[in-house]
N, C-alpha and C positions, 0 to 999 in steps of 0.2 A: 588703664589705657595702653594699648600696645605701643603707641608712639613714645610715651613717657618711658616705658620699660626699655625700649631699644635705645633711647637717648641716654639713659642712665648707664647702660652697659656698653655703650660705644658701638652698637651694632648698626653700622652705617647703611648696609644694604636693607636691613629691616626698616630703618628710618625712611629711606627712599621709597620702599614699598608702601609704607603707611601714607606717605604724602601723595603718592600716585593714586591711592585709593580714595583720596579726597579728605583725609583727616585734617582738621584745622591745625595749621602750623604753629599757632600760639596756644594750642590746647583748648580745654573746655572751660577754663576760667575758675575752676574750683581747686586749683593746685598751681604750683610754679609752672611757668611755661616750659616747653621742651628746651628752648634756648637757655633758660635759667638752670635747668638740670645739667645741660651740657657744660655750662660754665662751672657749676659746682664740682663736677667730676673731671673737668679739664679736657673734654673731648673736642678739640678744635676742628677735626675733620667733620664731625657730626654738626657742629655749629655752622660750618661753612655751607653744608647742604641745607640746613634750616634757613639760613640767611638768603641763599640763592632762591629759595622757594617763598620768600617774602616774610620771613619771621621779623617781628618788631623788636629791634635791638633795645628800644626804650620801654618795653613792656614792664609795668609795675604790678606786682600781685597785691591786690587790695587788702588782704588780711594781715600782711606784715610789712607792706610798703617797700619791699625789696625789688631790685632789678638784677640783671645779669651780672653787673659789676659787684653788687653786694654778695651774690652767690659765690662768685669766684674768690672774693676776699675772705668769705667765711671758711673756705677750705684751702686757703693759701695757694691758689692756682695762679701764680705769678706769670707763667707763660701765657695763660689764657687772658690775663689782663693786658698783656702786650698785644695779643691777637686782637682784642676788642678795640684797641686804640687805632687800628687801621680803618675802622668804619665810622662814618659820620653819626654822631649821637647828639641828641638835643639835651641830654642829661635827664635826670628824673623829673618828670612833669608833675604839675599839680593834678591830683586825681580828679577826674570828672566822671564818677561812676554812674551807670544807668540806674533806673528806679529800683530794680530788683536787688542790685548790689547795695544800694543805699539802705534798703529795707533790712538786709542781712546785717549791715554794719550797725544800724540803729537798734536792731533787736539785741545785739551784743552790748551796745551802750546801755540799753535798758536793764539788762541783767547786771552789768557792772555797777550801775547806779544804785540798784536795789541792794547789792552786796555791801557797797561802801557808803550808803546813806546820802547819795548825791541827789537831793530832792529836785533841784532845777533840771538836771539831766533827765531824770525820770519823767518829769512833766513835759519836757521838750519832746521826748520820744513819743509819749502818748498823744501829744497834740499833732504829731506828724502821722498819726494813724497806726502806729505799731501796736500789735495785738497785746492787750493788757495781760492776757494769760500766757504769753510767750508762744513759742513755736511748737511746743509739744515734744521736744527732744531732750528735755531735762526738767528740773523743778521749775515751777512757775515763778515769775518775778515776786509774787506775794509770798511764796514759800521761802525764797531767799531773804526777803525782808524780815520774815519771821525768824529765820535761823540766826540772822545777825542783829535782831532786836530793833530794827528801824521802824518805829511806830509812825513817824512823820511820813516816811516813804509809803508805808502801807495805806495810810489815809488817802494819799494821792491816787494810789492804785484803785482803791475802793471807789473813789470819786469818778474814775474812768471805767468803772464797771467790772473790775477784777472779781473773779469767782473765789470767794474766801473758803469755799468748801472743796476746791479742786483737789482731786486725788491723782498723784502721779502713777501711771500704770506700771512704770518700771519697778517701783519698790513699794507701792501701795500706801505711800505716806501722804499726809496733808500738812497744812500750815501748823496745826497743833503739834504734830510729830516733829516738824522741823524746829519749832521753838523749844520743845522739850529736849531735843537732842543737844542743844547748845545752852541749856539752862537759862533761857530768856523768860524769866518769870514775869517781868513787866509786860512783855508781849502777850503772854498767856492771859494775863488779866485784861489786856486790851481786846483779845479775841472774845472774851466773855461778854463784852459790850456789843458785839456784832450779832446779828440774827443768824447764828450758825445752825445748820440743820444736822450737824454731826457728820461723820464720815459716811458718805453714801457708797453703795456698791458701784464699782467702776462701770461706766456706761458700756453697753455692748454693741454700739453702732459699728458699722462695717469697718471704718478706718481704724478704730481702736482694736477691734478683733484681728485685723490684718497685722497690725504692729505686734500684738501679743503672739500670734502664730508665727510671725517671722522670728521672734526670739525663741519660741519653742523649737523651730526648725534648726536654728544654730545650736541650741542646747542639745538637741537630739543627735546632731552630727558630731558634737564634741564627745558625747558620752555613749555613742553607739546604740541609740534607741531607734531601731529600724522602724518599729510600728509608729512612733511619734513622727518620724520623718515622712513616712508614707502618708499619714493622716494630713499633715500640713500641706503636702504637695497636692493631695487630692482636693483640698480646699482652695487651691489656686494660688498659694503663696509662691512668689517668684523663686524659682529654683536656684538662681545665681545670687540671691540675697538682695539687699537694699543698696549696696554700693558703699556703705559707710564703714565696712570692715571686711575681713577676708570672706570670700564666698563660702557657702556651706560645704562645697566640694573641697576647698582648701583646708577647712577645719577637719573634715573627715580624713584628709591626707595627713595632717599634722598628728592626729591621734591614731592613725593606722586602721580606720574602720572601713575595710574593703566592702563589707556587706552594705553599709550605708552608702558608700560611693556608687555601688551598682544601682541602688534605687534612684539616686540623684541622676545618674546617666540615663536611666530608663525614662525619667521625666524631662530629659532634654538639657541637663546641666552641661555647661561648657568646661571640659577638663583643662582647657588652655587659658582660662580666665586669668587675667593679670590685675592685681589690686593696684590701682594707680598711685596710692599714697606711699607704697614701699617698693613697687616694681616686682613683687613676688608672685609666683604662680604655685600650682599644686606640687610640682616637683620640688620647688624651694621649701615649701611647707613640710613635705615628707622628709627631706634631707635634714631639715633643722631639728627634727626630733628622732632621727635615725630609724625611720620607718622603712626598712629595706624591702619588706614584703609588699608594701604599698608601691614602692618604686618599681618593683617587678610588675605589679598590676598595671601601672601607668604605661609600661612598655607594651603590654598587650593591647591597650587602647590605641596607642600610636600605630601598632601593626594593623589592627582591624580597620583603622581609618585610612591607612596608607594603601 
C-alpha cells in the first residue's frame, strides 16, 4: 500500500497525495495503521498530517493488540512518545472487532488449540461456525492435531465434520504424513480406526487450480521460466500476485530476470507495486540482490511512462 510505504519512509508529500486520493487514513486493517508505522519510525511530521486527516490515535491492531504508543516504545522513539502526549487519547480500548475479524481470530485460535491440545478451545471455535478444515492457507486443524498427536482434539474435529483425508495442496501431505513426520504412532493407530479412503488426488476445482498456478507463477519468476510465467498469465492468474508476498515482478527483479519482467509488463504488471508488509518495491528488490542490469531496465520503464 503506497500510504504505508510513504509513512515508513517519511515521505510527507506522498502521504498527503495518498490521503487526497481517498486512501483510508487508518489503513486497510490487515497491517499496522499508517500512524502506528509513523510512530515506529518516529516521523512526527507524517503523524501530524495523518492526525489532521482524521487518523485514530487509539487504533489497535487486532493481531498483536498494539497501538501507536506500543509501536513507538518498540523502537525507542522517545520524542514521538512526547509528541503523542499532546493529543487526547482514551488509551487502549477493549477490542470490539467486527464479524470477519472475529472469524480470523477464531480461525487462529482453532489452529492453536489443535497444536496444543486445547479441546475446549477447539470445540468453542467449531461451535462458533469456524470451518473445521481451516482456511486453506496452511495445514488443516486435523493435520496439526495429527502432527502433535492430539487424538482427543481429532475426535472433536471429526465430530464437526473435518475431512480426515484432506490433502494440503502446498506440499501434498495429509494427516497420515503429518503424524509420521513427528513419530505419532498412537495417532497413526487412531487413523486406522477411521474410514480413510487413502490419499486422493488433489481436487482440480477452479479455486485450487488458481492457487496452484499462482505458486507456479511465483516459482517461474524466481527461476526465470518464461514459458511457465506466460502460461499462468494466459490462464488468468493475477499478474501482481495474491498480495501475501512480493509480487511476481518484484521476484523477477530480485533474481534479475528481465525477460520474465517483460512478459509480466506485457500482461499489465504494476512495476511500481509496493508490498505493504515491508514497504518495498521492485527497485528495492533489485538493489537487495545487486541486480544492476535490472535496475537499468527499470529506468527504461520509467522513461517510457514519463
